[in-house]
Wavefront OBJ file of the C-alpha trace (Angstrom):
o trace
v -33.652 6.536 26.548
v -34.016 8.656 23.164
v -32.004 7.309 19.916
v -31.236 9.385 17.115
v -32.125 7.627 13.696
v -29.457 6.080 12.063
v -28.680 6.574 8.112
v -30.970 4.948 5.852
v -28.549 4.014 2.781
v -27.123 0.481 2.062
v -23.854 2.032 1.502
v -24.069 4.402 4.830
v -21.842 3.724 7.854
v -23.819 3.215 11.315
v -23.393 6.143 13.476
v -20.430 5.882 15.421
v -21.797 7.192 18.665
v -24.283 3.815 18.589
v -22.702 0.247 19.655
v -22.467 -1.727 16.571
v -22.273 -5.451 16.103
v -18.740 -4.982 14.737
v -17.796 -3.183 18.506
v -19.399 -5.709 19.854
v -17.311 -8.485 18.362
v -13.801 -6.589 18.192
v -13.046 -8.229 21.160
v -14.595 -11.347 20.732
v -12.530 -14.479 19.711
v -14.050 -16.491 17.356
v -14.418 -20.552 18.835
v -15.106 -21.959 15.205
v -14.199 -21.608 11.620
v -17.603 -20.243 10.571
v -17.595 -17.753 13.539
v -14.540 -16.489 12.371
v -15.450 -16.055 8.539
v -19.010 -14.374 10.303
v -17.024 -11.654 12.245
v -14.737 -11.465 8.847
v -17.372 -10.667 6.422
v -19.239 -8.243 9.160
v -15.546 -6.310 9.619
v -15.493 -6.223 5.634
v -19.269 -4.562 4.985
v -18.117 -1.811 7.542
v -15.371 -0.967 5.715
v -16.754 -1.671 2.057
v -19.561 0.914 3.265
v -16.958 3.491 4.697
v -15.291 3.621 1.723
v -18.581 4.008 -0.513
v -19.887 6.434 1.495
v -16.228 8.311 1.697
v -16.705 8.446 -2.235
v -20.009 9.288 -2.777
v -18.926 12.440 -0.520
v -15.917 12.990 -2.784
v -17.860 12.694 -5.754
v -19.584 16.071 -4.938
v -16.152 17.678 -4.222
v -14.945 16.346 -7.567
v -17.480 17.591 -9.578
v -17.294 20.565 -8.100
v -13.334 21.203 -8.975
v -14.059 19.691 -12.716
v -16.411 22.734 -13.072
v -14.646 25.192 -11.544
v -11.204 24.522 -12.393
v -11.031 21.969 -15.332
v -13.939 22.762 -17.336
v -12.385 26.444 -18.142
v -8.846 25.657 -18.712
v -10.248 23.026 -21.660
v -12.805 25.409 -23.030
v -9.626 28.246 -22.675
v -7.369 25.964 -24.596
v -9.951 24.668 -27.089
v -10.597 28.767 -28.292
v -6.851 28.907 -28.700
v -6.196 25.752 -30.380
v -9.149 27.164 -32.890
v -7.310 30.306 -33.448
v -4.450 27.932 -34.214
v -6.318 26.337 -37.096
v -7.079 29.553 -38.567
v -3.928 31.136 -38.359
v -2.448 28.255 -40.027
v -5.281 28.230 -42.537
v -4.314 31.928 -43.199
v -0.554 31.366 -43.433
v -1.176 28.117 -45.873
v -1.874 30.460 -48.602
v 0.626 33.110 -48.019
v 3.154 32.650 -50.564
v 5.971 33.827 -48.648
v 5.312 31.272 -45.791
v 4.612 27.732 -47.696
v 7.463 27.156 -50.499
v 7.654 23.973 -52.367
v 5.726 20.872 -52.161
v 7.402 19.156 -49.243
v 6.188 22.223 -46.873
v 2.686 22.658 -48.040
v 2.171 18.872 -47.624
v 3.405 19.406 -44.024
v 1.677 22.271 -43.060
v -1.774 20.163 -44.837
v -1.080 17.314 -42.279
v -0.960 19.712 -39.235
v -4.319 21.756 -39.988
v -5.811 17.713 -40.668
v -4.503 16.502 -37.648
v -5.297 19.578 -35.258
v -8.829 19.586 -37.095
v -9.414 15.946 -36.124
v -8.638 16.652 -32.455
v -11.013 19.592 -31.839
v -13.802 17.669 -34.428
v -13.586 14.593 -31.896
v -14.002 16.871 -29.079
v -17.108 18.143 -30.381
v -18.238 18.502 -33.950
v -18.247 21.921 -35.488
v -19.168 22.515 -38.985
v -16.662 25.300 -39.611
v -13.918 23.236 -38.556
v -15.747 19.960 -40.684
v -15.879 22.418 -44.160
v -11.885 23.564 -43.144
v -11.025 19.922 -42.991
v -12.514 18.727 -46.193
v -10.889 21.350 -47.875
v -7.723 19.653 -46.984
v -8.261 16.330 -46.909
v -8.502 13.743 -50.323
v -11.801 12.242 -47.901
v -14.149 14.508 -46.293
v -14.770 14.382 -42.452
v -17.914 12.384 -42.619
v -16.569 10.139 -44.996
v -13.674 9.370 -42.943
v -15.467 8.871 -40.059
v -18.068 6.409 -41.923
v -14.893 4.078 -42.857
v -13.557 4.538 -39.143
v -16.919 3.209 -37.534
v -17.397 0.515 -40.316
v -13.809 -1.068 -39.207
v -14.468 -0.305 -35.568
v -17.822 -2.334 -35.903
v -15.873 -5.187 -37.635
v -13.646 -5.425 -34.597
v -16.305 -5.146 -32.412
v -18.253 -7.811 -34.083
v -14.902 -10.222 -34.313
v -14.320 -9.789 -30.335
v -17.827 -10.671 -28.858
v -18.803 -13.007 -31.718
v -21.739 -11.092 -32.922
v -23.331 -9.506 -35.964
v -24.702 -6.230 -35.056
v -26.897 -4.364 -37.791
v -25.625 -1.910 -40.372
v -27.432 1.173 -38.951
v -25.039 2.428 -36.570
v -24.349 6.171 -38.855
v -25.303 8.168 -35.557
v -24.418 5.192 -33.067
v -21.535 6.394 -30.534
v -18.849 3.937 -29.930
v -20.222 3.694 -26.508
v -23.496 2.841 -27.605
v -21.751 0.243 -30.505
v -20.181 -1.784 -27.619
v -22.759 -1.428 -25.132
v -25.098 -3.472 -27.793
v -22.403 -5.843 -28.527
v -22.439 -6.831 -25.098
v -25.699 -6.992 -24.957
v -26.527 -8.812 -27.853
v -23.303 -11.400 -26.679
v -24.788 -11.684 -23.047
v -28.469 -12.219 -24.651
v -26.936 -15.312 -26.748
v -25.509 -17.176 -23.753
v -28.638 -16.967 -22.126
v -30.469 -18.476 -25.439
v -27.912 -21.067 -25.595
v -27.568 -22.042 -22.071
v -31.661 -22.089 -21.931
v -31.792 -24.352 -25.153
v -29.105 -26.620 -24.012
v -30.393 -26.701 -20.479
v -33.796 -27.867 -21.978
v -32.552 -30.253 -24.545
v -30.507 -32.114 -21.658
v -32.531 -34.212 -19.025
v -31.275 -33.748 -15.299
v -29.833 -36.426 -13.905
v -31.336 -37.475 -10.123
v -28.133 -35.871 -8.624
v -28.646 -32.964 -10.463
v -32.085 -32.222 -9.670
v -31.332 -33.208 -6.105
v -28.612 -31.171 -5.671
v -30.582 -28.139 -7.098
v -33.703 -28.901 -4.464
v -31.212 -29.033 -1.704
v -30.108 -25.443 -2.857
v -33.636 -24.339 -3.237
v -34.351 -25.394 0.446
v -31.365 -23.476 2.037
v -32.246 -20.713 0.294
v -35.637 -20.970 1.491
v -34.303 -21.312 4.837
v -31.808 -18.711 4.492
v -34.862 -16.406 3.802
v -36.511 -17.706 6.691
v -33.717 -16.830 8.866
v -33.806 -13.536 8.062
v -37.223 -13.319 8.706
v -37.381 -14.111 12.028
v -35.541 -11.129 12.714
v -37.595 -9.068 10.984
v -40.380 -10.354 12.464
v -38.821 -10.362 16.280
v -38.014 -6.478 15.286
v -41.403 -5.702 14.177
v -43.167 -7.170 17.076
v -41.110 -5.657 19.874
v -41.569 -1.994 17.575
v -45.167 -2.378 17.240
v -46.692 0.729 18.533
v -49.024 -0.753 20.601
v -46.418 -2.680 22.721
v -45.730 -1.290 26.157
v -42.080 -0.061 26.361
v -40.469 2.440 28.775
v -37.590 2.931 26.821
v -38.861 3.708 23.447
v -41.473 6.366 22.723
v -44.234 5.927 19.611
v -42.341 8.017 17.631
v -38.883 6.468 18.395
v -40.371 3.119 17.224
v -41.920 4.583 14.096
v -38.022 5.747 12.835
v -36.643 2.315 14.343
v -39.502 0.022 12.083
v -39.003 2.767 9.033
v -35.276 1.342 9.169
v -36.244 -2.248 9.645
v -38.363 -1.637 6.348
v -35.697 -0.274 4.713
v -32.896 -3.043 5.864
v -35.422 -5.763 5.096
v -36.532 -4.577 1.479
v -32.776 -4.470 0.793
v -32.032 -7.814 2.906
v -29.453 -5.871 4.715
v -29.006 -8.288 7.370
v -26.144 -6.346 9.197
v -28.568 -3.551 9.740
v -31.400 -5.575 11.265
v -28.536 -7.174 13.807
v -27.489 -3.865 14.482
v -30.770 -2.906 15.175
v -31.598 -5.782 17.314
v -28.584 -4.961 19.223
v -29.334 -1.061 19.352
v -32.795 -2.104 21.298
v -31.468 -4.783 23.331
v -33.312 -7.646 21.893
v -29.433 -9.207 21.478
v -26.226 -9.116 22.961
v -22.281 -10.370 22.685
v -23.149 -13.635 24.310
v -26.238 -14.319 21.690
v -23.646 -13.301 18.778
v -20.528 -15.391 19.901
v -23.271 -18.307 20.297
v -25.454 -18.631 17.279
v -25.864 -22.418 15.810
v -23.907 -23.371 13.082
v -27.035 -23.781 10.895
v -27.806 -20.152 11.870
v -24.583 -18.489 11.386
v -24.103 -20.469 7.762
v -27.205 -18.792 6.849
v -26.183 -15.619 8.026
v -22.785 -16.364 6.000
v -24.316 -16.485 2.664
v -26.562 -13.196 3.602
v -23.171 -11.430 4.464
v -21.469 -12.555 1.216
v -24.299 -11.522 -0.767
v -24.458 -8.350 0.985
v -20.530 -7.578 0.763
v -20.928 -8.630 -3.487
v -23.164 -6.076 -3.857
v -20.970 -3.156 -2.146
v -18.149 -4.421 -3.942
v -19.786 -3.576 -7.149
v -21.124 -0.544 -6.501
v -17.855 0.667 -5.054
v -16.337 -0.687 -8.143
v -19.007 1.633 -10.337
v -17.919 5.001 -8.261
v -14.495 4.372 -8.970
v -14.798 3.709 -12.687
v -14.731 7.489 -13.727
v -11.320 8.137 -11.723
v -9.290 5.102 -13.043
v -8.768 7.872 -16.626
v -6.957 9.979 -14.366
v -5.416 7.026 -11.788
v -4.612 3.884 -13.873
v -2.187 2.330 -11.789
v -2.706 2.759 -8.228
v -4.695 -0.536 -7.383
v -6.020 0.984 -3.920
v -7.532 4.064 -5.189
v -7.877 6.859 -2.632
v -9.353 10.371 -3.106
v -6.362 11.973 -2.632
v -4.965 10.134 -5.586
v -7.575 11.960 -7.576
v -6.682 15.003 -6.257
v -3.056 15.211 -7.053
v -3.804 13.782 -10.178
v -6.411 16.885 -11.242
v -3.550 18.887 -9.764
v -1.276 17.357 -12.534
v -4.066 17.671 -14.829
v -4.820 21.657 -14.120
v -0.734 22.207 -14.356
v -0.020 20.306 -17.656
v -3.136 22.455 -19.194
v -2.039 25.529 -17.587
v 1.195 24.945 -19.314
v -0.259 24.249 -22.655
v -2.031 27.556 -22.539
v 0.857 28.909 -22.410
v 2.643 27.445 -25.331
v -0.338 28.186 -27.105
v -0.305 31.668 -26.719
v 3.626 31.641 -27.166
v 2.653 29.694 -30.399
v 0.265 31.803 -31.551
v 2.300 34.591 -31.634
v 5.178 33.144 -32.749
v 3.481 31.465 -36.304
v 2.442 34.924 -37.452
v 6.025 35.204 -38.571
v 6.721 33.544 -41.435
v 10.473 32.427 -40.589
v 9.430 31.052 -37.429
v 6.293 29.253 -38.854
v 8.414 28.158 -42.305
v 11.312 27.044 -39.311
v 8.845 24.702 -37.301
v 7.120 23.003 -40.441
v 10.803 22.343 -41.695
v 11.653 20.222 -38.362
v 7.628 18.470 -38.609
v 7.739 14.857 -39.428
v 4.819 13.423 -41.444
v 3.803 9.777 -40.448
v 3.884 8.102 -43.729
v 3.542 5.123 -41.881
v 0.064 3.883 -41.078
v -1.453 5.663 -38.233
v -4.186 4.237 -35.745
v -7.477 4.489 -36.232
v -8.895 7.326 -33.877
v -11.734 5.516 -33.326
v -10.266 1.984 -32.374
v -8.362 4.028 -29.699
v -11.364 5.194 -28.508
v -12.716 1.275 -28.607
v -9.310 0.116 -26.267
v -10.015 2.558 -24.089
v -13.821 1.434 -23.785
v -13.294 -1.975 -23.581
v -10.282 -1.423 -20.650
v -13.486 0.448 -18.660
v -15.644 -2.205 -19.155
v -12.828 -5.004 -17.900
v -12.597 -6.651 -21.393
v -9.099 -7.158 -22.696
v -9.103 -4.265 -25.459
v -9.272 -5.368 -29.653
v -5.913 -5.681 -31.767
v -5.943 -2.608 -33.300
v -5.316 -2.558 -37.213
v -3.322 -0.393 -39.422
v -4.736 2.398 -41.793
l 1 2 3 4 5 6 7 8 9 10 11 12 13 14 15 16 17 18 19 20 21 22 23 24 25 26 27 28 29 30 31 32 33 34 35 36 37 38 39 40 41 42 43 44 45 46 47 48 49 50 51 52 53 54 55 56 57 58 59 60 61 62 63 64 65 66 67 68 69 70 71 72 73 74 75 76 77 78 79 80 81 82 83 84 85 86 87 88 89 90 91 92 93 94 95 96 97 98 99 100 101 102 103 104 105 106 107 108 109 110 111 112 113 114 115 116 117 118 119 120 121 122 123 124 125 126 127 128 129 130 131 132 133 134 135 136 137 138 139 140 141 142 143 144 145 146 147 148 149 150 151 152 153 154 155 156 157 158 159 160 161 162 163 164 165 166 167 168 169 170 171 172 173 174 175 176 177 178 179 180 181 182 183 184 185 186 187 188 189 190 191 192 193 194 195 196 197 198 199 200 201 202 203 204 205 206 207 208 209 210 211 212 213 214 215 216 217 218 219 220 221 222 223 224 225 226 227 228 229 230 231 232 233 234 235 236 237 238 239 240 241 242 243 244 245 246 247 248 249 250 251 252 253 254 255 256 257 258 259 260 261 262 263 264 265 266 267 268 269 270 271 272 273 274 275 276 277 278 279 280 281 282 283 284 285 286 287 288 289 290 291 292 293 294 295 296 297 298 299 300 301 302 303 304 305 306 307 308 309 310 311 312 313 314 315 316 317 318 319 320 321 322 323 324 325 326 327 328 329 330 331 332 333 334 335 336 337 338 339 340 341 342 343 344 345 346 347 348 349 350 351 352 353 354 355 356 357 358 359 360 361 362 363 364 365 366 367 368 369 370 371 372 373 374 375 376 377 378 379 380 381 382 383 384 385 386 387 388 389 390 391 392 393 394 395 396 397 398
């Protein structure tokens, strides 16, 4: 009987047209607590695999939408905001527009804020020069001050000392460096304290027992591999499988064994009828315990992979615990609508602010924040810390 090869990725779900361990155990009532754990882990792994595969597929569609729908709108809006910046710069020097010290201070604040926002998105030397004309501090000097304060916060948060040569280092790189340095120090401290303290007989016995269990678990998985390799050897006679089919199956076996993918190895055993329902529901307690340990590790790896896949979407969908592709699509639709509204408003403002009276009216009601503004770099730091699942730093005021 011919069998089509199953997908090879750890994260790919097993072909639904084939009988899997999950299918076999669906109606099998567990007789012991260990059997119940074993069956639950298998279901959870299948569910995680399905989600990982779904997000891998979705990421392609998401990338296409970002490139074809979002990025053009961002580019158009940036062009209009740059045009607005130059318009305000021109109007600032018109005597019939800006009258009095207060109006000049307000328009200067508007220009600086807009220039700063544009430079945070992308550096532009023409905008830097314009910013420097209106600011008491040059843009580069202010950015250096912001970065120095951010470095102080990061060092205090992680309890490390970073070198001072961070002029060309991004916030992401500085944060990653601090996290890495902290982890290295923790490893050194743990290793040092461990080497100084002599292990008790109880601790040594416990470590020896854990090592023995780990070896037994490895041998359990290797035993499955050996049985499959023996059954799928090209020279072994079989009425069901051709040489090509055996070769394809053996490739899957090798890949699954290299990944310690116990569930895939069991699925292949089931597929070639090396095991059946009776075998799975009557596993010895010791063997099933070994399988549980392997499956737990496998599930943990899939959970980490899924969390990594979801991270880029958390900025769009922050408050949905069980995020789905439909949530991201809706958030993207809302973002596109917002950008389109911003573009229309930008067109209106570009026309309106050419008129001295309308610009003067806007300046009149504009409120300058004379309090302490938060550093943009520190706002970025808070966002980055959130993405790394670390409590955000307490932001300091200017």
